[in-house]
N, C-alpha and C positions, 0 to 999 in steps of 0.2 A: 554726692552724685554730680556728674558734669552735665549740666543742662545744655551746654553748647556742643554736644557731641553730634547731634543730628541737625541742629540749627546753628551753624557757625556764624560768627559776627561779621566775617568778611563776606564780600559779595562775589566771590569767585564762582560759586555755583550759578548765580544769576547771570554773570557774564558768560558762563559756559552755555547756559540754556537760552540766552536771549536770541542769538541768531537762529536757533532751531525753532523757537516760538514765532519769530518774525517770518521765517520762511514758510512754516506751516500755515500761519494765518493768511499770508499773501497768496499762498497756493490755493487755500480754500476759497478765498474771496475771488480769485481769478477764475476758478472753476465754476463758482456760483454765478459770476457775472457772465461767463461764456454760455452757461446753460440757460440763463435768463434771456440772453440775446437770441439764442437759438429758439427758445420757446416763443419769444416775441415775434421773431421773423416767421415762424411756422404758424402761430396762432393769431397773427395780426388781422388777417381777413376774417377768420372765424369770430374774433372778438368784435370786429366792426359789424359783422352780420348779426351777431347776437344783440349788440347794443342797438342797432337799427330796428330789429324786430321788436325788442322790448319797448323802444321809443314809440314805434307805430302802434303797438298794442295799448300803451298808456294813452296815446293821443286818441285812439279809437274809443277807449273806455271813457275818456273825457267828452268825446263828441256824442257818444251814445246816451249820456246822461240827459 
């Protein structure tokens, strides 16, 4: 049996798939970064309001003790 039929010793298949992998990874990371930036811009005020309310509740709980 020829064990190198599907797994060749030369790296031509890796050279062929390398730009595709790099492009897909950069595309995914760019889309993830853009969505994260959009979510942060949209939810910045909400996050600050939630953090402030939680902070106030925690302070009031500490004061009520």
